[in-house]
N, C-alpha and C positions, 0 to 999 in steps of 0.2 A: 755446331757453334762452340767456339772456344773462348775462354777468358783467361788471361795470363795473370798469375799472382807471383810476384817476386818474393824471395825470402826476406828482402829488406822491408817490403810492405807488411809481411807477417810479423817481422821483428818489431817494426814500429808500432803496429797495432797492439801487440802483446806487451810492449814496453810501457804503454800507458797504464796497463793493469799490473805493472811491476812483475811480469812473468816472462820467462824465456820460452820461446816456441820449442815444443817437443814433438817430433814427428816420428811415426813408425812407418817403415817401408817394407814392401815385399814385391815379389814378381809373380805374375800369373804362372801357373804350372799345369801340366797335363796329368790327368788321373781319372779314376772312376768316380761317377757321381750318380746318386739315386734320388729320384723324386718320389716322395711318399705322402699319403694322406693319413692323418691321425684319426683314430676312432676309438671310442670307449665302448664297453659292452659287457655282456655276461655270457657264460657258457651253460647250456641247458641240454637235457637229454633229447635225442631225436624223437620226433612224433610224440612229444609229451602232451598230455592232456590233464586237465584239472577235473577230478571227480566232484560233482556238485549234487546237492540234494534238491529235488523238486517237491519235497514235502516238509512240513514242520514236525518236529518231534525230538525226543531225547535219544541219545545214543545208548541203546540197551547193551550192545556188545560190539567191541572192535576186535577184529580177527587178525589185523596186520599191524606192522610197525615199519619204520624206515629200514631200507635195504632189503626188505622181503621181496622175493620173486613171486609173481602171481600169474595165474593162467586165465585165459578168456572165460568169462562167466563165473569166476570164483567169487564167492560171497566175501565182502570186505568189511561191511558195517551193517548192523541191523538197528533200525529205529523203532521206538515205541509205536505200535500200531493198534492199540486197544480201541481207540475211537473209530478207526477204520473197520475193525472187526465188528463193532456195533452196527455200522452202516451195512456190512455184509449180512448180518443176522436179520436186520429189518428188511433188506431186499429179498432174502430167502423166504421170509414170512409172506411178503407181498406176492411172491411167485406162487407159493402154495395156495393162497387164497384165490388168485387169478386163475390158476389151473383148475381148481374146483368149480369156479363159476363158468369156465369155458367147457367143462366136461358134459357128457350126456346126462349125468346125475345132478347137474347144477340145480339148486333150489329155484333159482330165478327162471331157468328154462323149463323146468318141470311145471312151474306155476302157469307159464304161458301155454305150455302144451295142454294143460287141463282146460284153460280158457278156450283154446282152439277146438278141443273135443266138444265142449259145451256149445260153442258157436256153430260147429258143424252139425250137431244133433238138432239144434233149433232150425238151422237152414234147411236140413233135409225134411224136417216135419212141416215147415212152411211151404216147401216145394210140393209135398204130397197134398197139402191142403189146397194149394193153387190149382193143381191138376184136377182135384175132385170138384172144385167150384167151376172150373172151365166146362166139365161135363154137365154139371147141373145147370149151368147158364144156357147150354145148347137146348136143354129140355124145358127152359123157362122156369126152372125150379128156384133160382135165385136171381136177384136183380143185378144190373150192371154195376151199381154202386158197391154191392157186396163183393163182387169179383174183383173190382179195382182195389178195395181195401185189403183183400187177401194178397193181391199181387204186390202192393206196396210193402206189406209185412214181409213177404219173401225177399224182395229186393233189399230191404233193410237188414235182414239176417244174413243174406249173401255178402253184403258189404262188411258186416261185422266179422264174418268168418275170414274173408280175405284180409281184413285189417289185422286180425290176430296172427295169420300166417306171415304177413309182412313184418309184424312186430317180432315174431320169433326169429326170422332171418336177420333183421337188423340187430337184435340183441345178441344173437350168437356171434355175429361178425364183430360187434363191439367187444364182447368178452374175449374173443380170440385176439383182437388187437391189444387189449389190456394185458393179456398174458404175454404177448410178444414184447410189449413195452417193459413190463416188470422183469422179464428175462434179460433184456438188454441192460436194465439198471443193475441187475445182479452181476452180469459180466463186468460192467464198469466198476462196480464196487470191489469185486474180486481182483480185477486188474489193478485197482488202486493200491492193493496190498503189496504188489511187487515194488512200488516206489519206496517202500520202507526197507527194502533189502537193496543195498548199494553193492553192485558187482563190478568186476573189472571188464573193460572192453579191450579184448586182445591180451596177449602175453606181454609182460613188462616187469618193471622194477618200481617199488614204492620209494620215491625220493623224499617226499615230505608228507607228514600227517598233521592236519590242522585241527582235528577234533578227536577227543578221546571219550571213553566210556563215561556217561553221566552228563556230557555237554549238551546244551540245547542247540539244535540246528534249526535255522529258518530256511524257508524256500530260497534257493539260489546261493546258499552258503557254500564255500569251498571246504571240502572234506579231506582230500588228499591229492597229491601230484604223482602221476604215474607216467613212465616213459620207457623208451627202448634202452635196455641196459647195455647194448653192444655198441652204441654210437652216441657221440655228443655233437651238438651244433653250437657254433659261436654266433651270437646275435650282436651286430654292430650298429651303433648310432653314428651317422655321418652327417656333418653339417651341409646345408643346402649350397654353400659355395664350392664344395668339393665333390658332390655326388656325380656331377657330369663326367668326372675323370675316372670313376670307378666302373670296372667292367667284370663280367663273369670270367673266372679263370685266373685272375690276378693273384699274385703271391701276397700272403699276409703274414707278418711277423708278430707274434702274440706274446705278451708277458702277463701272466696271471698274478693277481695281488697276493695269492698264497704261495707263489714261487718266484719271488723277486730274483732278477738276474738270470733267469732261465728263459730262453726263447724257443717258442713252439712255432712250427710252420703250418700254415693252412692255405686254402684257396677260396676265393669268393665263389660261392655256388648259387646264390640267388640275390636279386636286388628287388626290393618291394617298390612298386610304382607310385606310392602315395606318401605324402608328408604327414608325419606324426605330430599333431598339435601339442600333445602333452609333453613330449621330449624336445620339440622344436628341431627335429632332425629327420633324416631318411633312414630306413632300416635295411640292412643287408645281412645275409647269412654267409658264414664261412665254415668249411669242413676241414678238420685236422688231417694232415697227410698221414701221420702215424698215430696208432693207438697210444694213449697216455693213461696208464692206470692210476687210480687214486684221486682223480679229479672229482671235486664235490660240485653237485648241481647248484647253480646260482652264483658261482664264483665270479667276482668282478675282474675286469681285465682292461688292458690298454693294448692297442694294436696299431701297426703301421702297414698300410696297404701300398704295396710297391706299384707305382704308376709307370715309371720309365727308368731305365738304366743305360748309362753310357760308360764304356771302358776307357776311352781316350778323349776326354773333354778338356777344354781350356778352362781352368778354374781360378777364381779369386775368392778370398775369404769374404763371407757375407757382410762382415762388419765394415769392409772398405767401400761398400756401395751405398750411395745415397738414395733417397726415396724417388728421385726422378731418373733412376738408372744411369747415374753419372758417377765418375771416380776422379780423384786427384792423381794426376800423372806427373812425376818428377822428370823434367827434361833440362839437364844442365842445372843452372841456378834458379830456374823457374818451375812453378807448379801450375800445370794446366788442368782445367776441368774438361773431361772428355765423356761424351755420351757413349754408352755401349748398348749392344743388342744382346739380350739375355735369353738363355734357354732354360734348362732345368735349374730350379732354385730349391735348395734344401735349407735346413736350419743353419748349417755351417758354411756351405759353399754355394757359389753362383756360377753357372756355366756362361762363358762369354762366347757369343757367336761371331761378333765383329766389334772392332774398336780398339782391341788390345792384342799384343803379342807377348810371347814369353820373355822378350828382351826389355819390355817396359818395366818401369819402377812405379808402383802405385803407393801412395802415402795417405796417412790419416793422422789427425792430431791425437796425442795421447790423452 
């Protein structure tokens, strides 16, 4: 679709407003063009982790500071564990008491043993009495009622003896279980002590220390940040309208806020598949091509992710194109509105796939 506008019409329109028409013109040219996605972000140590506390307490001693290199298992911070030590002592006392109760010299078990011996002696005596009465009954020396009374007494003492034996077995088993329970509680109390010693997980470098000696730490508080000292990772925030264009392996041109005017080269190494609600963006990682000494962890940065490059594209300045992908083309004394098909669009340039040639003159109002 074309609509012709004559210079006369433009002059008449601008005459009403007492202005002369001022037009700038240029021609499409061929040259390189790059499409890039802008992203902001930070640079962090690779495999970084935040050392956190799972116990409450004051920092009794801090053994490290920023830039220190640490080894796996190295003690970094020690918290006040006096309350935990009290729990250990209580648990140790409970174990000793339970061990005594579960031993063969246990006062409780010795008492039951004495009751068993007494019940056994009475049962044996009643058994002998029953046997004697049975012989006497055969000779009609005692009545049936007397024999039955003796038999009842024997059965009663036999039941009492068996009850004491079962009582001993059940009590010994209960004492043994109590010993096992108190030993488990002691192990847990001693294990709890290790949570007051904060150690390094793997070799690394201390990038930040959030707590110092004397500070109160609550469960879950951050104490220090530790990471790989040999490599840094760039974390990028990319808006949802651009994330579909970003692929692993793409070139990234990075400018650190601390090094204005210096461009570092990186590559997209990972794209996270979820949307971050807090930043309202998608996250990606980029890895620096070359080692850069002196970079500080947490440095803010801006980056351009290179999506597409063309060496010989037909280009027009971005400011000459209107929102509906149209341009004003000067043809003789007329200015026509021409629709164009666009390709790569950068901040300064627009690639024209069709609708214009290098011989056309495009114009815009000054």
